[in-house]
C-alpha positions as CSV (number, residue, x, y, z in Angstrom):
1,M,29.0,-9.8,43.3
2,K,28.9,-10.1,40.0
3,V,28.1,-12.6,37.6
4,V,28.6,-13.0,33.9
5,V,27.6,-15.4,31.1
6,T,29.6,-16.1,28.2
7,D,26.8,-18.1,26.0
8,Y,24.0,-20.0,26.6
9,I,21.6,-22.2,24.6
10,E,18.4,-20.8,26.3
11,E,15.7,-18.7,24.6
12,N,16.2,-16.0,27.0
13,L,17.6,-15.6,30.7
14,D,15.0,-13.9,32.3
15,W,14.4,-16.5,35.1
16,E,18.2,-16.2,36.0
17,A,18.2,-12.5,35.8
18,E,15.3,-12.5,38.7
19,Q,16.5,-15.2,40.6
20,C,20.3,-13.1,41.1
21,R,18.3,-9.8,41.6
22,Q,16.8,-11.4,44.8
23,A,19.8,-12.2,46.0
24,G,21.3,-8.9,45.5
25,V,23.7,-10.6,42.4
26,A,24.3,-8.5,39.2
27,L,24.0,-10.5,36.3
28,A,25.4,-9.6,32.5
29,A,24.4,-12.2,30.1
30,Y,26.5,-12.3,26.4
31,Q,26.8,-14.9,23.3
32,L,30.8,-14.6,23.2
33,K,31.6,-17.9,21.3
34,G,33.5,-17.6,18.1
35,K,34.4,-14.4,19.3
36,P,38.0,-13.0,20.0
37,E,39.9,-13.5,23.1
38,A,40.1,-10.0,23.3
39,E,36.1,-9.2,23.1
40,V,35.4,-11.8,25.5
41,L,38.2,-10.7,28.1
42,A,36.6,-7.2,27.9
43,K,33.4,-8.6,29.0
44,I,34.3,-11.3,31.7
45,R,37.2,-9.0,33.4
46,D,34.9,-7.7,36.4
47,A,33.0,-10.7,36.9
48,E,33.3,-12.7,40.3
49,V,31.9,-15.9,38.7
50,I,31.4,-16.9,35.3
51,V,29.4,-19.1,33.4
52,V,30.2,-20.5,30.2
53,N,28.9,-22.9,27.6
54,M,31.0,-23.3,24.7
55,V,33.5,-20.3,24.8
56,R,37.3,-21.6,25.0
57,F,38.7,-21.0,28.3
58,D,42.4,-21.6,27.8
59,A,45.1,-20.6,29.8
60,S,45.8,-17.6,27.8
61,L,42.4,-16.1,28.4
62,I,42.5,-17.7,32.1
63,G,46.0,-16.3,33.2
64,Q,44.4,-13.1,32.7
65,L,41.2,-13.4,34.9
66,T,42.1,-11.1,38.2
67,K,39.0,-11.0,39.9
68,C,37.4,-14.6,38.6
69,E,36.3,-16.8,42.1
70,L,34.5,-19.5,40.4
71,L,34.1,-20.6,36.6
72,I,31.1,-22.6,36.0
73,R,30.8,-24.9,32.6
74,H,27.0,-25.1,31.5
75,G,27.3,-28.8,30.5
76,I,29.1,-32.0,31.3
77,G,31.8,-32.6,29.3
78,Y,34.5,-30.0,30.0
79,D,37.6,-30.2,27.5
80,N,36.9,-26.3,26.3
81,V,38.2,-25.6,29.6
82,D,41.7,-25.8,31.1
83,V,41.6,-26.8,34.5
84,D,44.9,-26.9,35.2
85,A,44.8,-23.3,34.5
86,C,42.3,-22.5,36.8
87,T,43.4,-24.0,39.8
88,R,46.7,-22.0,38.8
89,A,45.0,-19.0,39.2
90,G,43.0,-20.0,42.0
91,I,40.4,-20.3,40.1
92,A,37.1,-22.9,41.2
93,F,35.7,-24.7,38.3
94,A,32.8,-26.7,38.8
95,Y,30.2,-28.2,36.3
96,Q,27.0,-30.3,36.0
97,P,27.8,-33.9,35.8
98,D,24.0,-34.8,36.0
99,Y,23.2,-32.5,33.2
100,C,21.1,-34.3,30.3
101,K,22.0,-38.0,31.8
102,E,18.9,-39.5,30.9
103,D,18.4,-37.4,27.9
104,V,21.6,-38.8,26.2
105,A,20.7,-42.0,27.4
106,E,17.8,-42.3,26.0
107,H,19.1,-40.7,22.4
108,A,21.4,-43.8,22.6
109,I,18.9,-45.9,22.4
110,A,16.9,-44.3,20.0
111,L,19.9,-44.5,17.5
112,I,20.5,-48.1,18.3
113,F,16.9,-49.2,17.5
114,A,16.9,-46.6,14.9
115,C,20.1,-49.0,13.7
116,V,19.0,-52.3,14.5
117,R,15.5,-51.4,12.5
118,K,17.0,-49.6,9.8
119,V,14.1,-46.9,10.3
120,V,15.9,-44.5,7.8
121,A,16.3,-46.7,5.3
122,G,12.9,-48.1,5.8
123,R,11.3,-44.9,5.2
124,R,13.3,-44.7,1.8
125,A,11.9,-47.8,1.2
126,L,8.7,-46.9,1.7
127,E,8.8,-43.9,-0.5
128,A,10.1,-46.2,-3.7
129,S,7.2,-48.7,-2.6
130,A,4.9,-45.9,-2.8
131,A,5.8,-44.6,-6.4
132,K,6.1,-47.8,-7.9
133,G,2.9,-49.1,-6.3
134,Q,4.6,-52.2,-5.0
135,W,6.3,-53.2,-2.0
136,D,10.6,-52.6,-2.9
137,F,12.5,-54.1,0.1
138,A,15.9,-53.3,-1.7
139,G,18.4,-52.0,0.4
140,L,16.4,-52.8,3.9
141,L,16.9,-56.6,4.0
142,P,18.2,-58.4,6.2
143,L,16.8,-57.4,9.4
144,R,18.1,-58.9,12.7
145,R,16.4,-58.7,15.9
146,M,18.0,-57.6,19.1
147,D,16.7,-60.3,21.6
148,G,20.3,-62.2,22.6
149,K,22.7,-60.1,20.7
150,T,25.4,-58.4,22.5
151,L,25.5,-54.5,23.6
152,G,28.9,-52.9,24.2
153,I,29.0,-50.1,26.3
154,V,32.5,-47.4,26.3
155,G,32.0,-45.8,29.8
156,F,30.2,-47.2,32.1
157,G,29.6,-43.6,34.7
158,R,26.1,-41.6,34.6
159,I,25.0,-42.1,31.2
160,G,26.3,-45.5,30.3
161,S,25.0,-46.9,33.5
162,R,21.5,-45.8,32.7
163,V,21.9,-47.3,29.0
164,H,22.2,-50.5,30.9
165,R,19.7,-50.1,32.9
166,K,16.8,-48.5,30.4
167,L,17.7,-51.8,28.1
168,R,18.5,-54.9,30.4
169,S,14.8,-56.2,30.2
170,F,15.7,-56.7,26.3
171,G,17.4,-59.3,26.3
172,L,20.3,-57.9,25.7
173,K,23.6,-59.9,26.7
174,I,26.0,-56.5,28.1
175,I,29.7,-55.9,28.0
176,A,31.4,-52.9,29.3
177,H,34.2,-51.4,29.1
178,D,35.3,-48.8,31.4
179,P,38.9,-48.5,33.1
180,Y,38.3,-46.2,36.1
181,L,35.6,-48.3,37.7
182,T,37.1,-50.1,41.1
183,A,36.4,-53.6,41.6
184,E,33.4,-52.8,44.5
185,Q,31.8,-50.5,41.0
186,R,31.0,-53.4,38.9
187,A,30.4,-55.4,41.5
188,Q,27.2,-53.7,41.7
189,F,26.4,-54.7,37.9
190,P,26.4,-58.6,38.1
191,D,24.5,-58.9,34.6
192,V,27.3,-56.4,33.5
193,R,30.7,-58.4,32.0
194,F,33.5,-56.1,31.5
195,V,36.0,-56.5,29.4
196,D,39.2,-54.9,27.6
197,K,38.7,-52.4,24.9
198,P,39.6,-55.4,22.1
199,T,37.4,-57.4,23.1
200,L,34.3,-55.5,23.6
201,F,34.9,-54.3,20.1
202,K,35.3,-57.7,19.0
203,T,32.3,-59.3,20.3
204,A,29.6,-56.4,20.2
205,D,26.7,-56.7,18.1
206,Y,26.2,-52.7,18.6
207,V,28.4,-50.4,20.5
208,T,27.8,-46.7,22.2
209,I,30.4,-44.2,23.4
210,H,29.7,-42.8,27.2
211,T,33.1,-41.8,27.6
212,P,34.5,-37.8,28.6
213,L,37.0,-36.3,25.8
214,N,40.5,-36.2,26.8
215,A,44.4,-36.7,25.4
216,T,43.9,-41.0,26.2
217,T,39.9,-40.7,24.3
218,R,40.6,-38.8,21.6
219,H,40.1,-41.2,18.4
220,L,39.2,-44.0,21.0
221,V,37.7,-45.4,17.6
222,D,40.3,-45.3,15.0
223,A,40.8,-47.6,11.6
224,A,42.4,-50.2,14.3
225,T,39.5,-50.4,16.6
226,L,37.1,-50.3,13.5
227,A,38.5,-52.9,11.9
228,L,38.2,-55.3,14.9
229,M,34.4,-54.9,14.9
230,K,32.0,-57.5,13.5
231,P,30.2,-56.5,10.1
232,T,27.4,-56.9,11.1
233,A,27.4,-54.1,14.1
234,Y,27.0,-50.8,14.7
235,L,28.8,-47.6,16.1
236,V,26.8,-45.4,18.1
237,N,28.3,-42.0,19.8
238,T,26.3,-39.4,21.8
239,S,29.6,-38.2,24.0
240,R,31.9,-36.2,22.1
241,G,33.2,-36.1,18.3
242,P,36.7,-36.4,18.3
243,M,36.2,-39.6,20.1
244,V,35.6,-41.1,16.8
245,D,38.2,-40.9,13.4
246,A,34.9,-39.8,11.1
247,A,37.2,-40.2,8.2
248,A,37.9,-43.9,9.2
249,L,34.3,-44.8,10.0
250,A,33.3,-43.5,6.6
251,Q,35.6,-45.5,5.1
252,A,34.7,-48.6,7.3
253,C,30.8,-48.0,6.7
254,R,31.3,-47.1,2.5
255,D,33.4,-50.2,2.1
256,G,31.0,-52.1,4.4
257,R,33.6,-53.4,6.9
258,I,30.5,-52.5,9.6
259,A,27.0,-52.1,9.1
260,G,27.0,-48.7,10.1
261,A,26.9,-46.2,12.5
262,A,24.6,-43.4,14.4
263,I,26.6,-40.0,15.6
264,D,25.3,-37.1,17.1
265,V,28.3,-35.0,17.5
266,F,31.1,-34.1,15.1
267,D,34.4,-32.7,15.5
268,V,33.3,-29.2,14.2
269,E,30.1,-28.4,14.9
270,P,28.0,-27.6,12.8
271,P,29.6,-30.0,10.2
272,P,30.7,-28.5,7.1
273,P,28.2,-29.9,4.0
274,D,31.4,-31.7,3.1
275,H,31.4,-34.1,5.8
276,P,32.7,-37.3,4.5
277,L,29.9,-39.0,6.4
278,F,27.2,-37.1,4.8
279,A,26.5,-39.4,2.2
280,L,26.5,-42.4,3.7
281,P,23.1,-44.6,3.3
282,N,24.2,-46.8,6.3
283,V,24.9,-43.7,8.5
284,I,22.2,-42.1,10.9
285,L,23.3,-38.7,11.8
286,T,21.4,-36.3,14.2
287,P,22.7,-32.5,15.2
288,H,23.9,-33.0,18.8
289,I,20.8,-32.9,20.3
290,G,20.9,-35.7,23.0
291,W,21.0,-33.3,25.6
292,A,17.6,-31.8,25.1
293,S,14.5,-32.0,26.8
294,E,12.2,-29.6,28.3
295,E,13.3,-31.3,31.6
296,A,17.0,-31.1,31.7
297,G,16.7,-27.7,30.5
298,W,15.3,-26.4,33.7
299,E,17.4,-28.9,35.7
300,I,20.6,-27.5,34.9
301,R,19.0,-23.6,34.9
302,K,18.4,-24.6,38.5
303,S,21.5,-26.0,39.3
304,I,23.5,-23.2,38.1
305,I,21.3,-20.6,40.2
306,D,22.1,-22.6,42.8
307,D,26.1,-22.6,42.3
308,V,26.0,-19.1,42.2
309,L,23.9,-18.3,45.1
310,A,26.1,-21.0,47.0
311,H,28.8,-19.1,46.2
312,A,27.4,-15.5,46.9
313,Q,26.6,-16.8,50.4
314,G,30.4,-18.5,51.0
315,R,29.8,-21.7,50.7
316,P,31.2,-24.1,47.6
317,A,29.4,-24.9,44.5
318,R,28.5,-28.4,44.6
319,C,30.4,-30.3,41.9
320,I,33.9,-28.2,42.1
321,V,36.2,-30.4,40.0
322,N,39.6,-28.8,41.7
323,P,38.7,-28.6,45.1
324,E,42.2,-27.6,46.3
325,V,41.3,-24.0,45.5
326,K,39.5,-22.1,48.3
327,K,38.2,-18.5,47.7
328,G,40.7,-17.2,45.0
329,V,43.4,-19.4,47.0
330,V,45.0,-22.6,46.2
331,A,45.2,-24.9,49.3
């Protein structure tokens, strides 16, 4: 069996290659992100298993894969893969839903704290004060305590629920919006008030986004949504860039319609140097790093190899999105 990795973020895949070698599986790894479809196809055409990070697998590319039986996404989201096209082609599609859930939750929390305590502005105030030889808190005050404020979590799945678990001892009132949760699932969180989307954005002092990107969540936060928020509220996005209309957010922050924002993800990555959020002092930006930790990196490497070796042994991958596909045939 041949496995091809289309693109990867690790320094190397020596460990993966050794695991595959011991199992009698051939592994080839490339960096094909941004390459033309023809070049991608030439490298993956003869693979039974393909592992993808950011290369786009649309219907055109998938329709030309005659040997592929399993496509594995390196990550949680899979908006770069046409799952319906995989199903039509008889290709099982698997992902890693447990990947970096702790890390993204921690990063979202770090950004919430950085907003509330104005950590980045505090550094600027410190440097200005040092230059003057006296304290100058212009642009830094007022500061408001978190205790007693309301945290709004949009998307209460693996990551959103962890944000709640990690923050519930901070004296916050926690509200959440997730139309996919059942009544039984909501009942497991008696300290969370589940509300509709407008109520969440009107009520929350801090809003953090943790939903997958799809047709219904694209620009979930737009000008109309931002208009609902308090002028003292902050927005945090560590999910996917297109979840937020960046131009509308920039205008809202520029006009003081909200207090500010912290953004880890962008429509185009990395964002261009003229991105509208770059020039705003009340916006904290990080380089899509919420996923990153040594622990998460090894967890996903091991889980992907487990999926590869399971398939080689005739067993299904752990988390298949289209289980109706059985060994190259749609059931």
